[in-house]
Structure formats: structure tokens, C-alpha cells
C-alpha positions, 0 to 999 in steps of 0.5 A: 294401869293393870297387867290384861289377862285373857280369860277362857272366854275372850278366847276364839280360835281360828283355824290355819291351813299350810302346805309344808311342800317345799317348805323347811321344817324348821322354819315350819315348826317355828310357826306352827308352834307360835300359832298353836301356842296363841303368840303371835296374838295380841292378847295371849297369856303364858298361862290360857291355852289361846292358839289357833288349830292348825292343818298341815299338809303335804308333810311328806314333801318337808323341805330339809337342809345340809344332808340332815336327811341323812344325819339327823337320827330320831332315837328311842328305846324299847325297854328292854336291854340293848333296845336302843333304836335309831331310824334317820330323817329321811327313812321316816319320810321315805316310810308309813309315816312321814307326818310323824317327822312333822309333828315331832318337830313341833311339839319339841317347841312347844311346852313339855306339862299339860299345857303344850299336850293341850296345845299338841292336840290343835294340831293336824298333819297329813301325808297329802293334799287333803284333809277332812275340816273342811267344815271348819272353813280354814284359811291358806298361811302361806307360808313364802308370802311371809318369808322368802327363805321358809321356800327354799327353790 
């Protein structure tokens, strides 16, 4: 029996909406990365992009456990001598672009290669509860139903 390998013509992509309000960030990112990659499908093929499109809404209301809001830092370098900058996760969530926290968490869970960049194009993250993708008829994916630990009280 030969090993099954999917072809591009076999891949069917679906659209999902995930509400990130009160959902633990790491659990959300792990589930989104799995859906983007297509690892939840029986026809998963590692060298192809066979995942689904994922829309994350309410990214500014994501939940962090412990003291990660104050202690977890994002670093970047300006390119100039002594140009190492940092911001805490709380500062980013309270700032102008809180959706970057979710995007970075998912980005660090997919491969860092051309396939990973192609997969990340299917992720749409929005700060509020509305999104412009109603025409794609996305299905609601309830994370609390999958595992009660995903949504903390």
C-alpha cells in the first residue's frame, strides 16, 4: 500500500471565526496554528499548505495567565548601536495594535520558512467583534466547547 500524499487539487479550505474573548493566549495560538497548517485534517501533507482560513475577533480581550501581562516582553532592534527596544505584553494589549500579540504567538508556532509565510497569510486578526469576511460564510469555532481549560473564569 502506497503512502497517501495530497495534491493541490484535493485541498478544500474552509473559513473559521474564533472569538478570543477570555481565551488563554497560548491555547488559542496552538489551536489556530494547527488549523492554519491543516494538521487537524486526515489528508495532511507536510510539504503542502492544506490548512484553513482563520479569523480571530476580540484579540484585545485575550486572557493571559500568571503575571505574563507585566513580565512577558517583546524585543526588537532598531539597527542602530544601543537600539534594543522592549515592550511588555500589557503595553501592547493596551496600545494601538493589540492584535499583534495574537499574531506573534501564532507566528512563533508555524515553521519559519516560505511555507510558514504562506500559512500566515490565511490568518486574519481583528481587535473588535466585527470583520469584513462575512461573504466567505465562516463557521464559528467555539473553543470553550473543545476544552473547558481554554476559557478561564
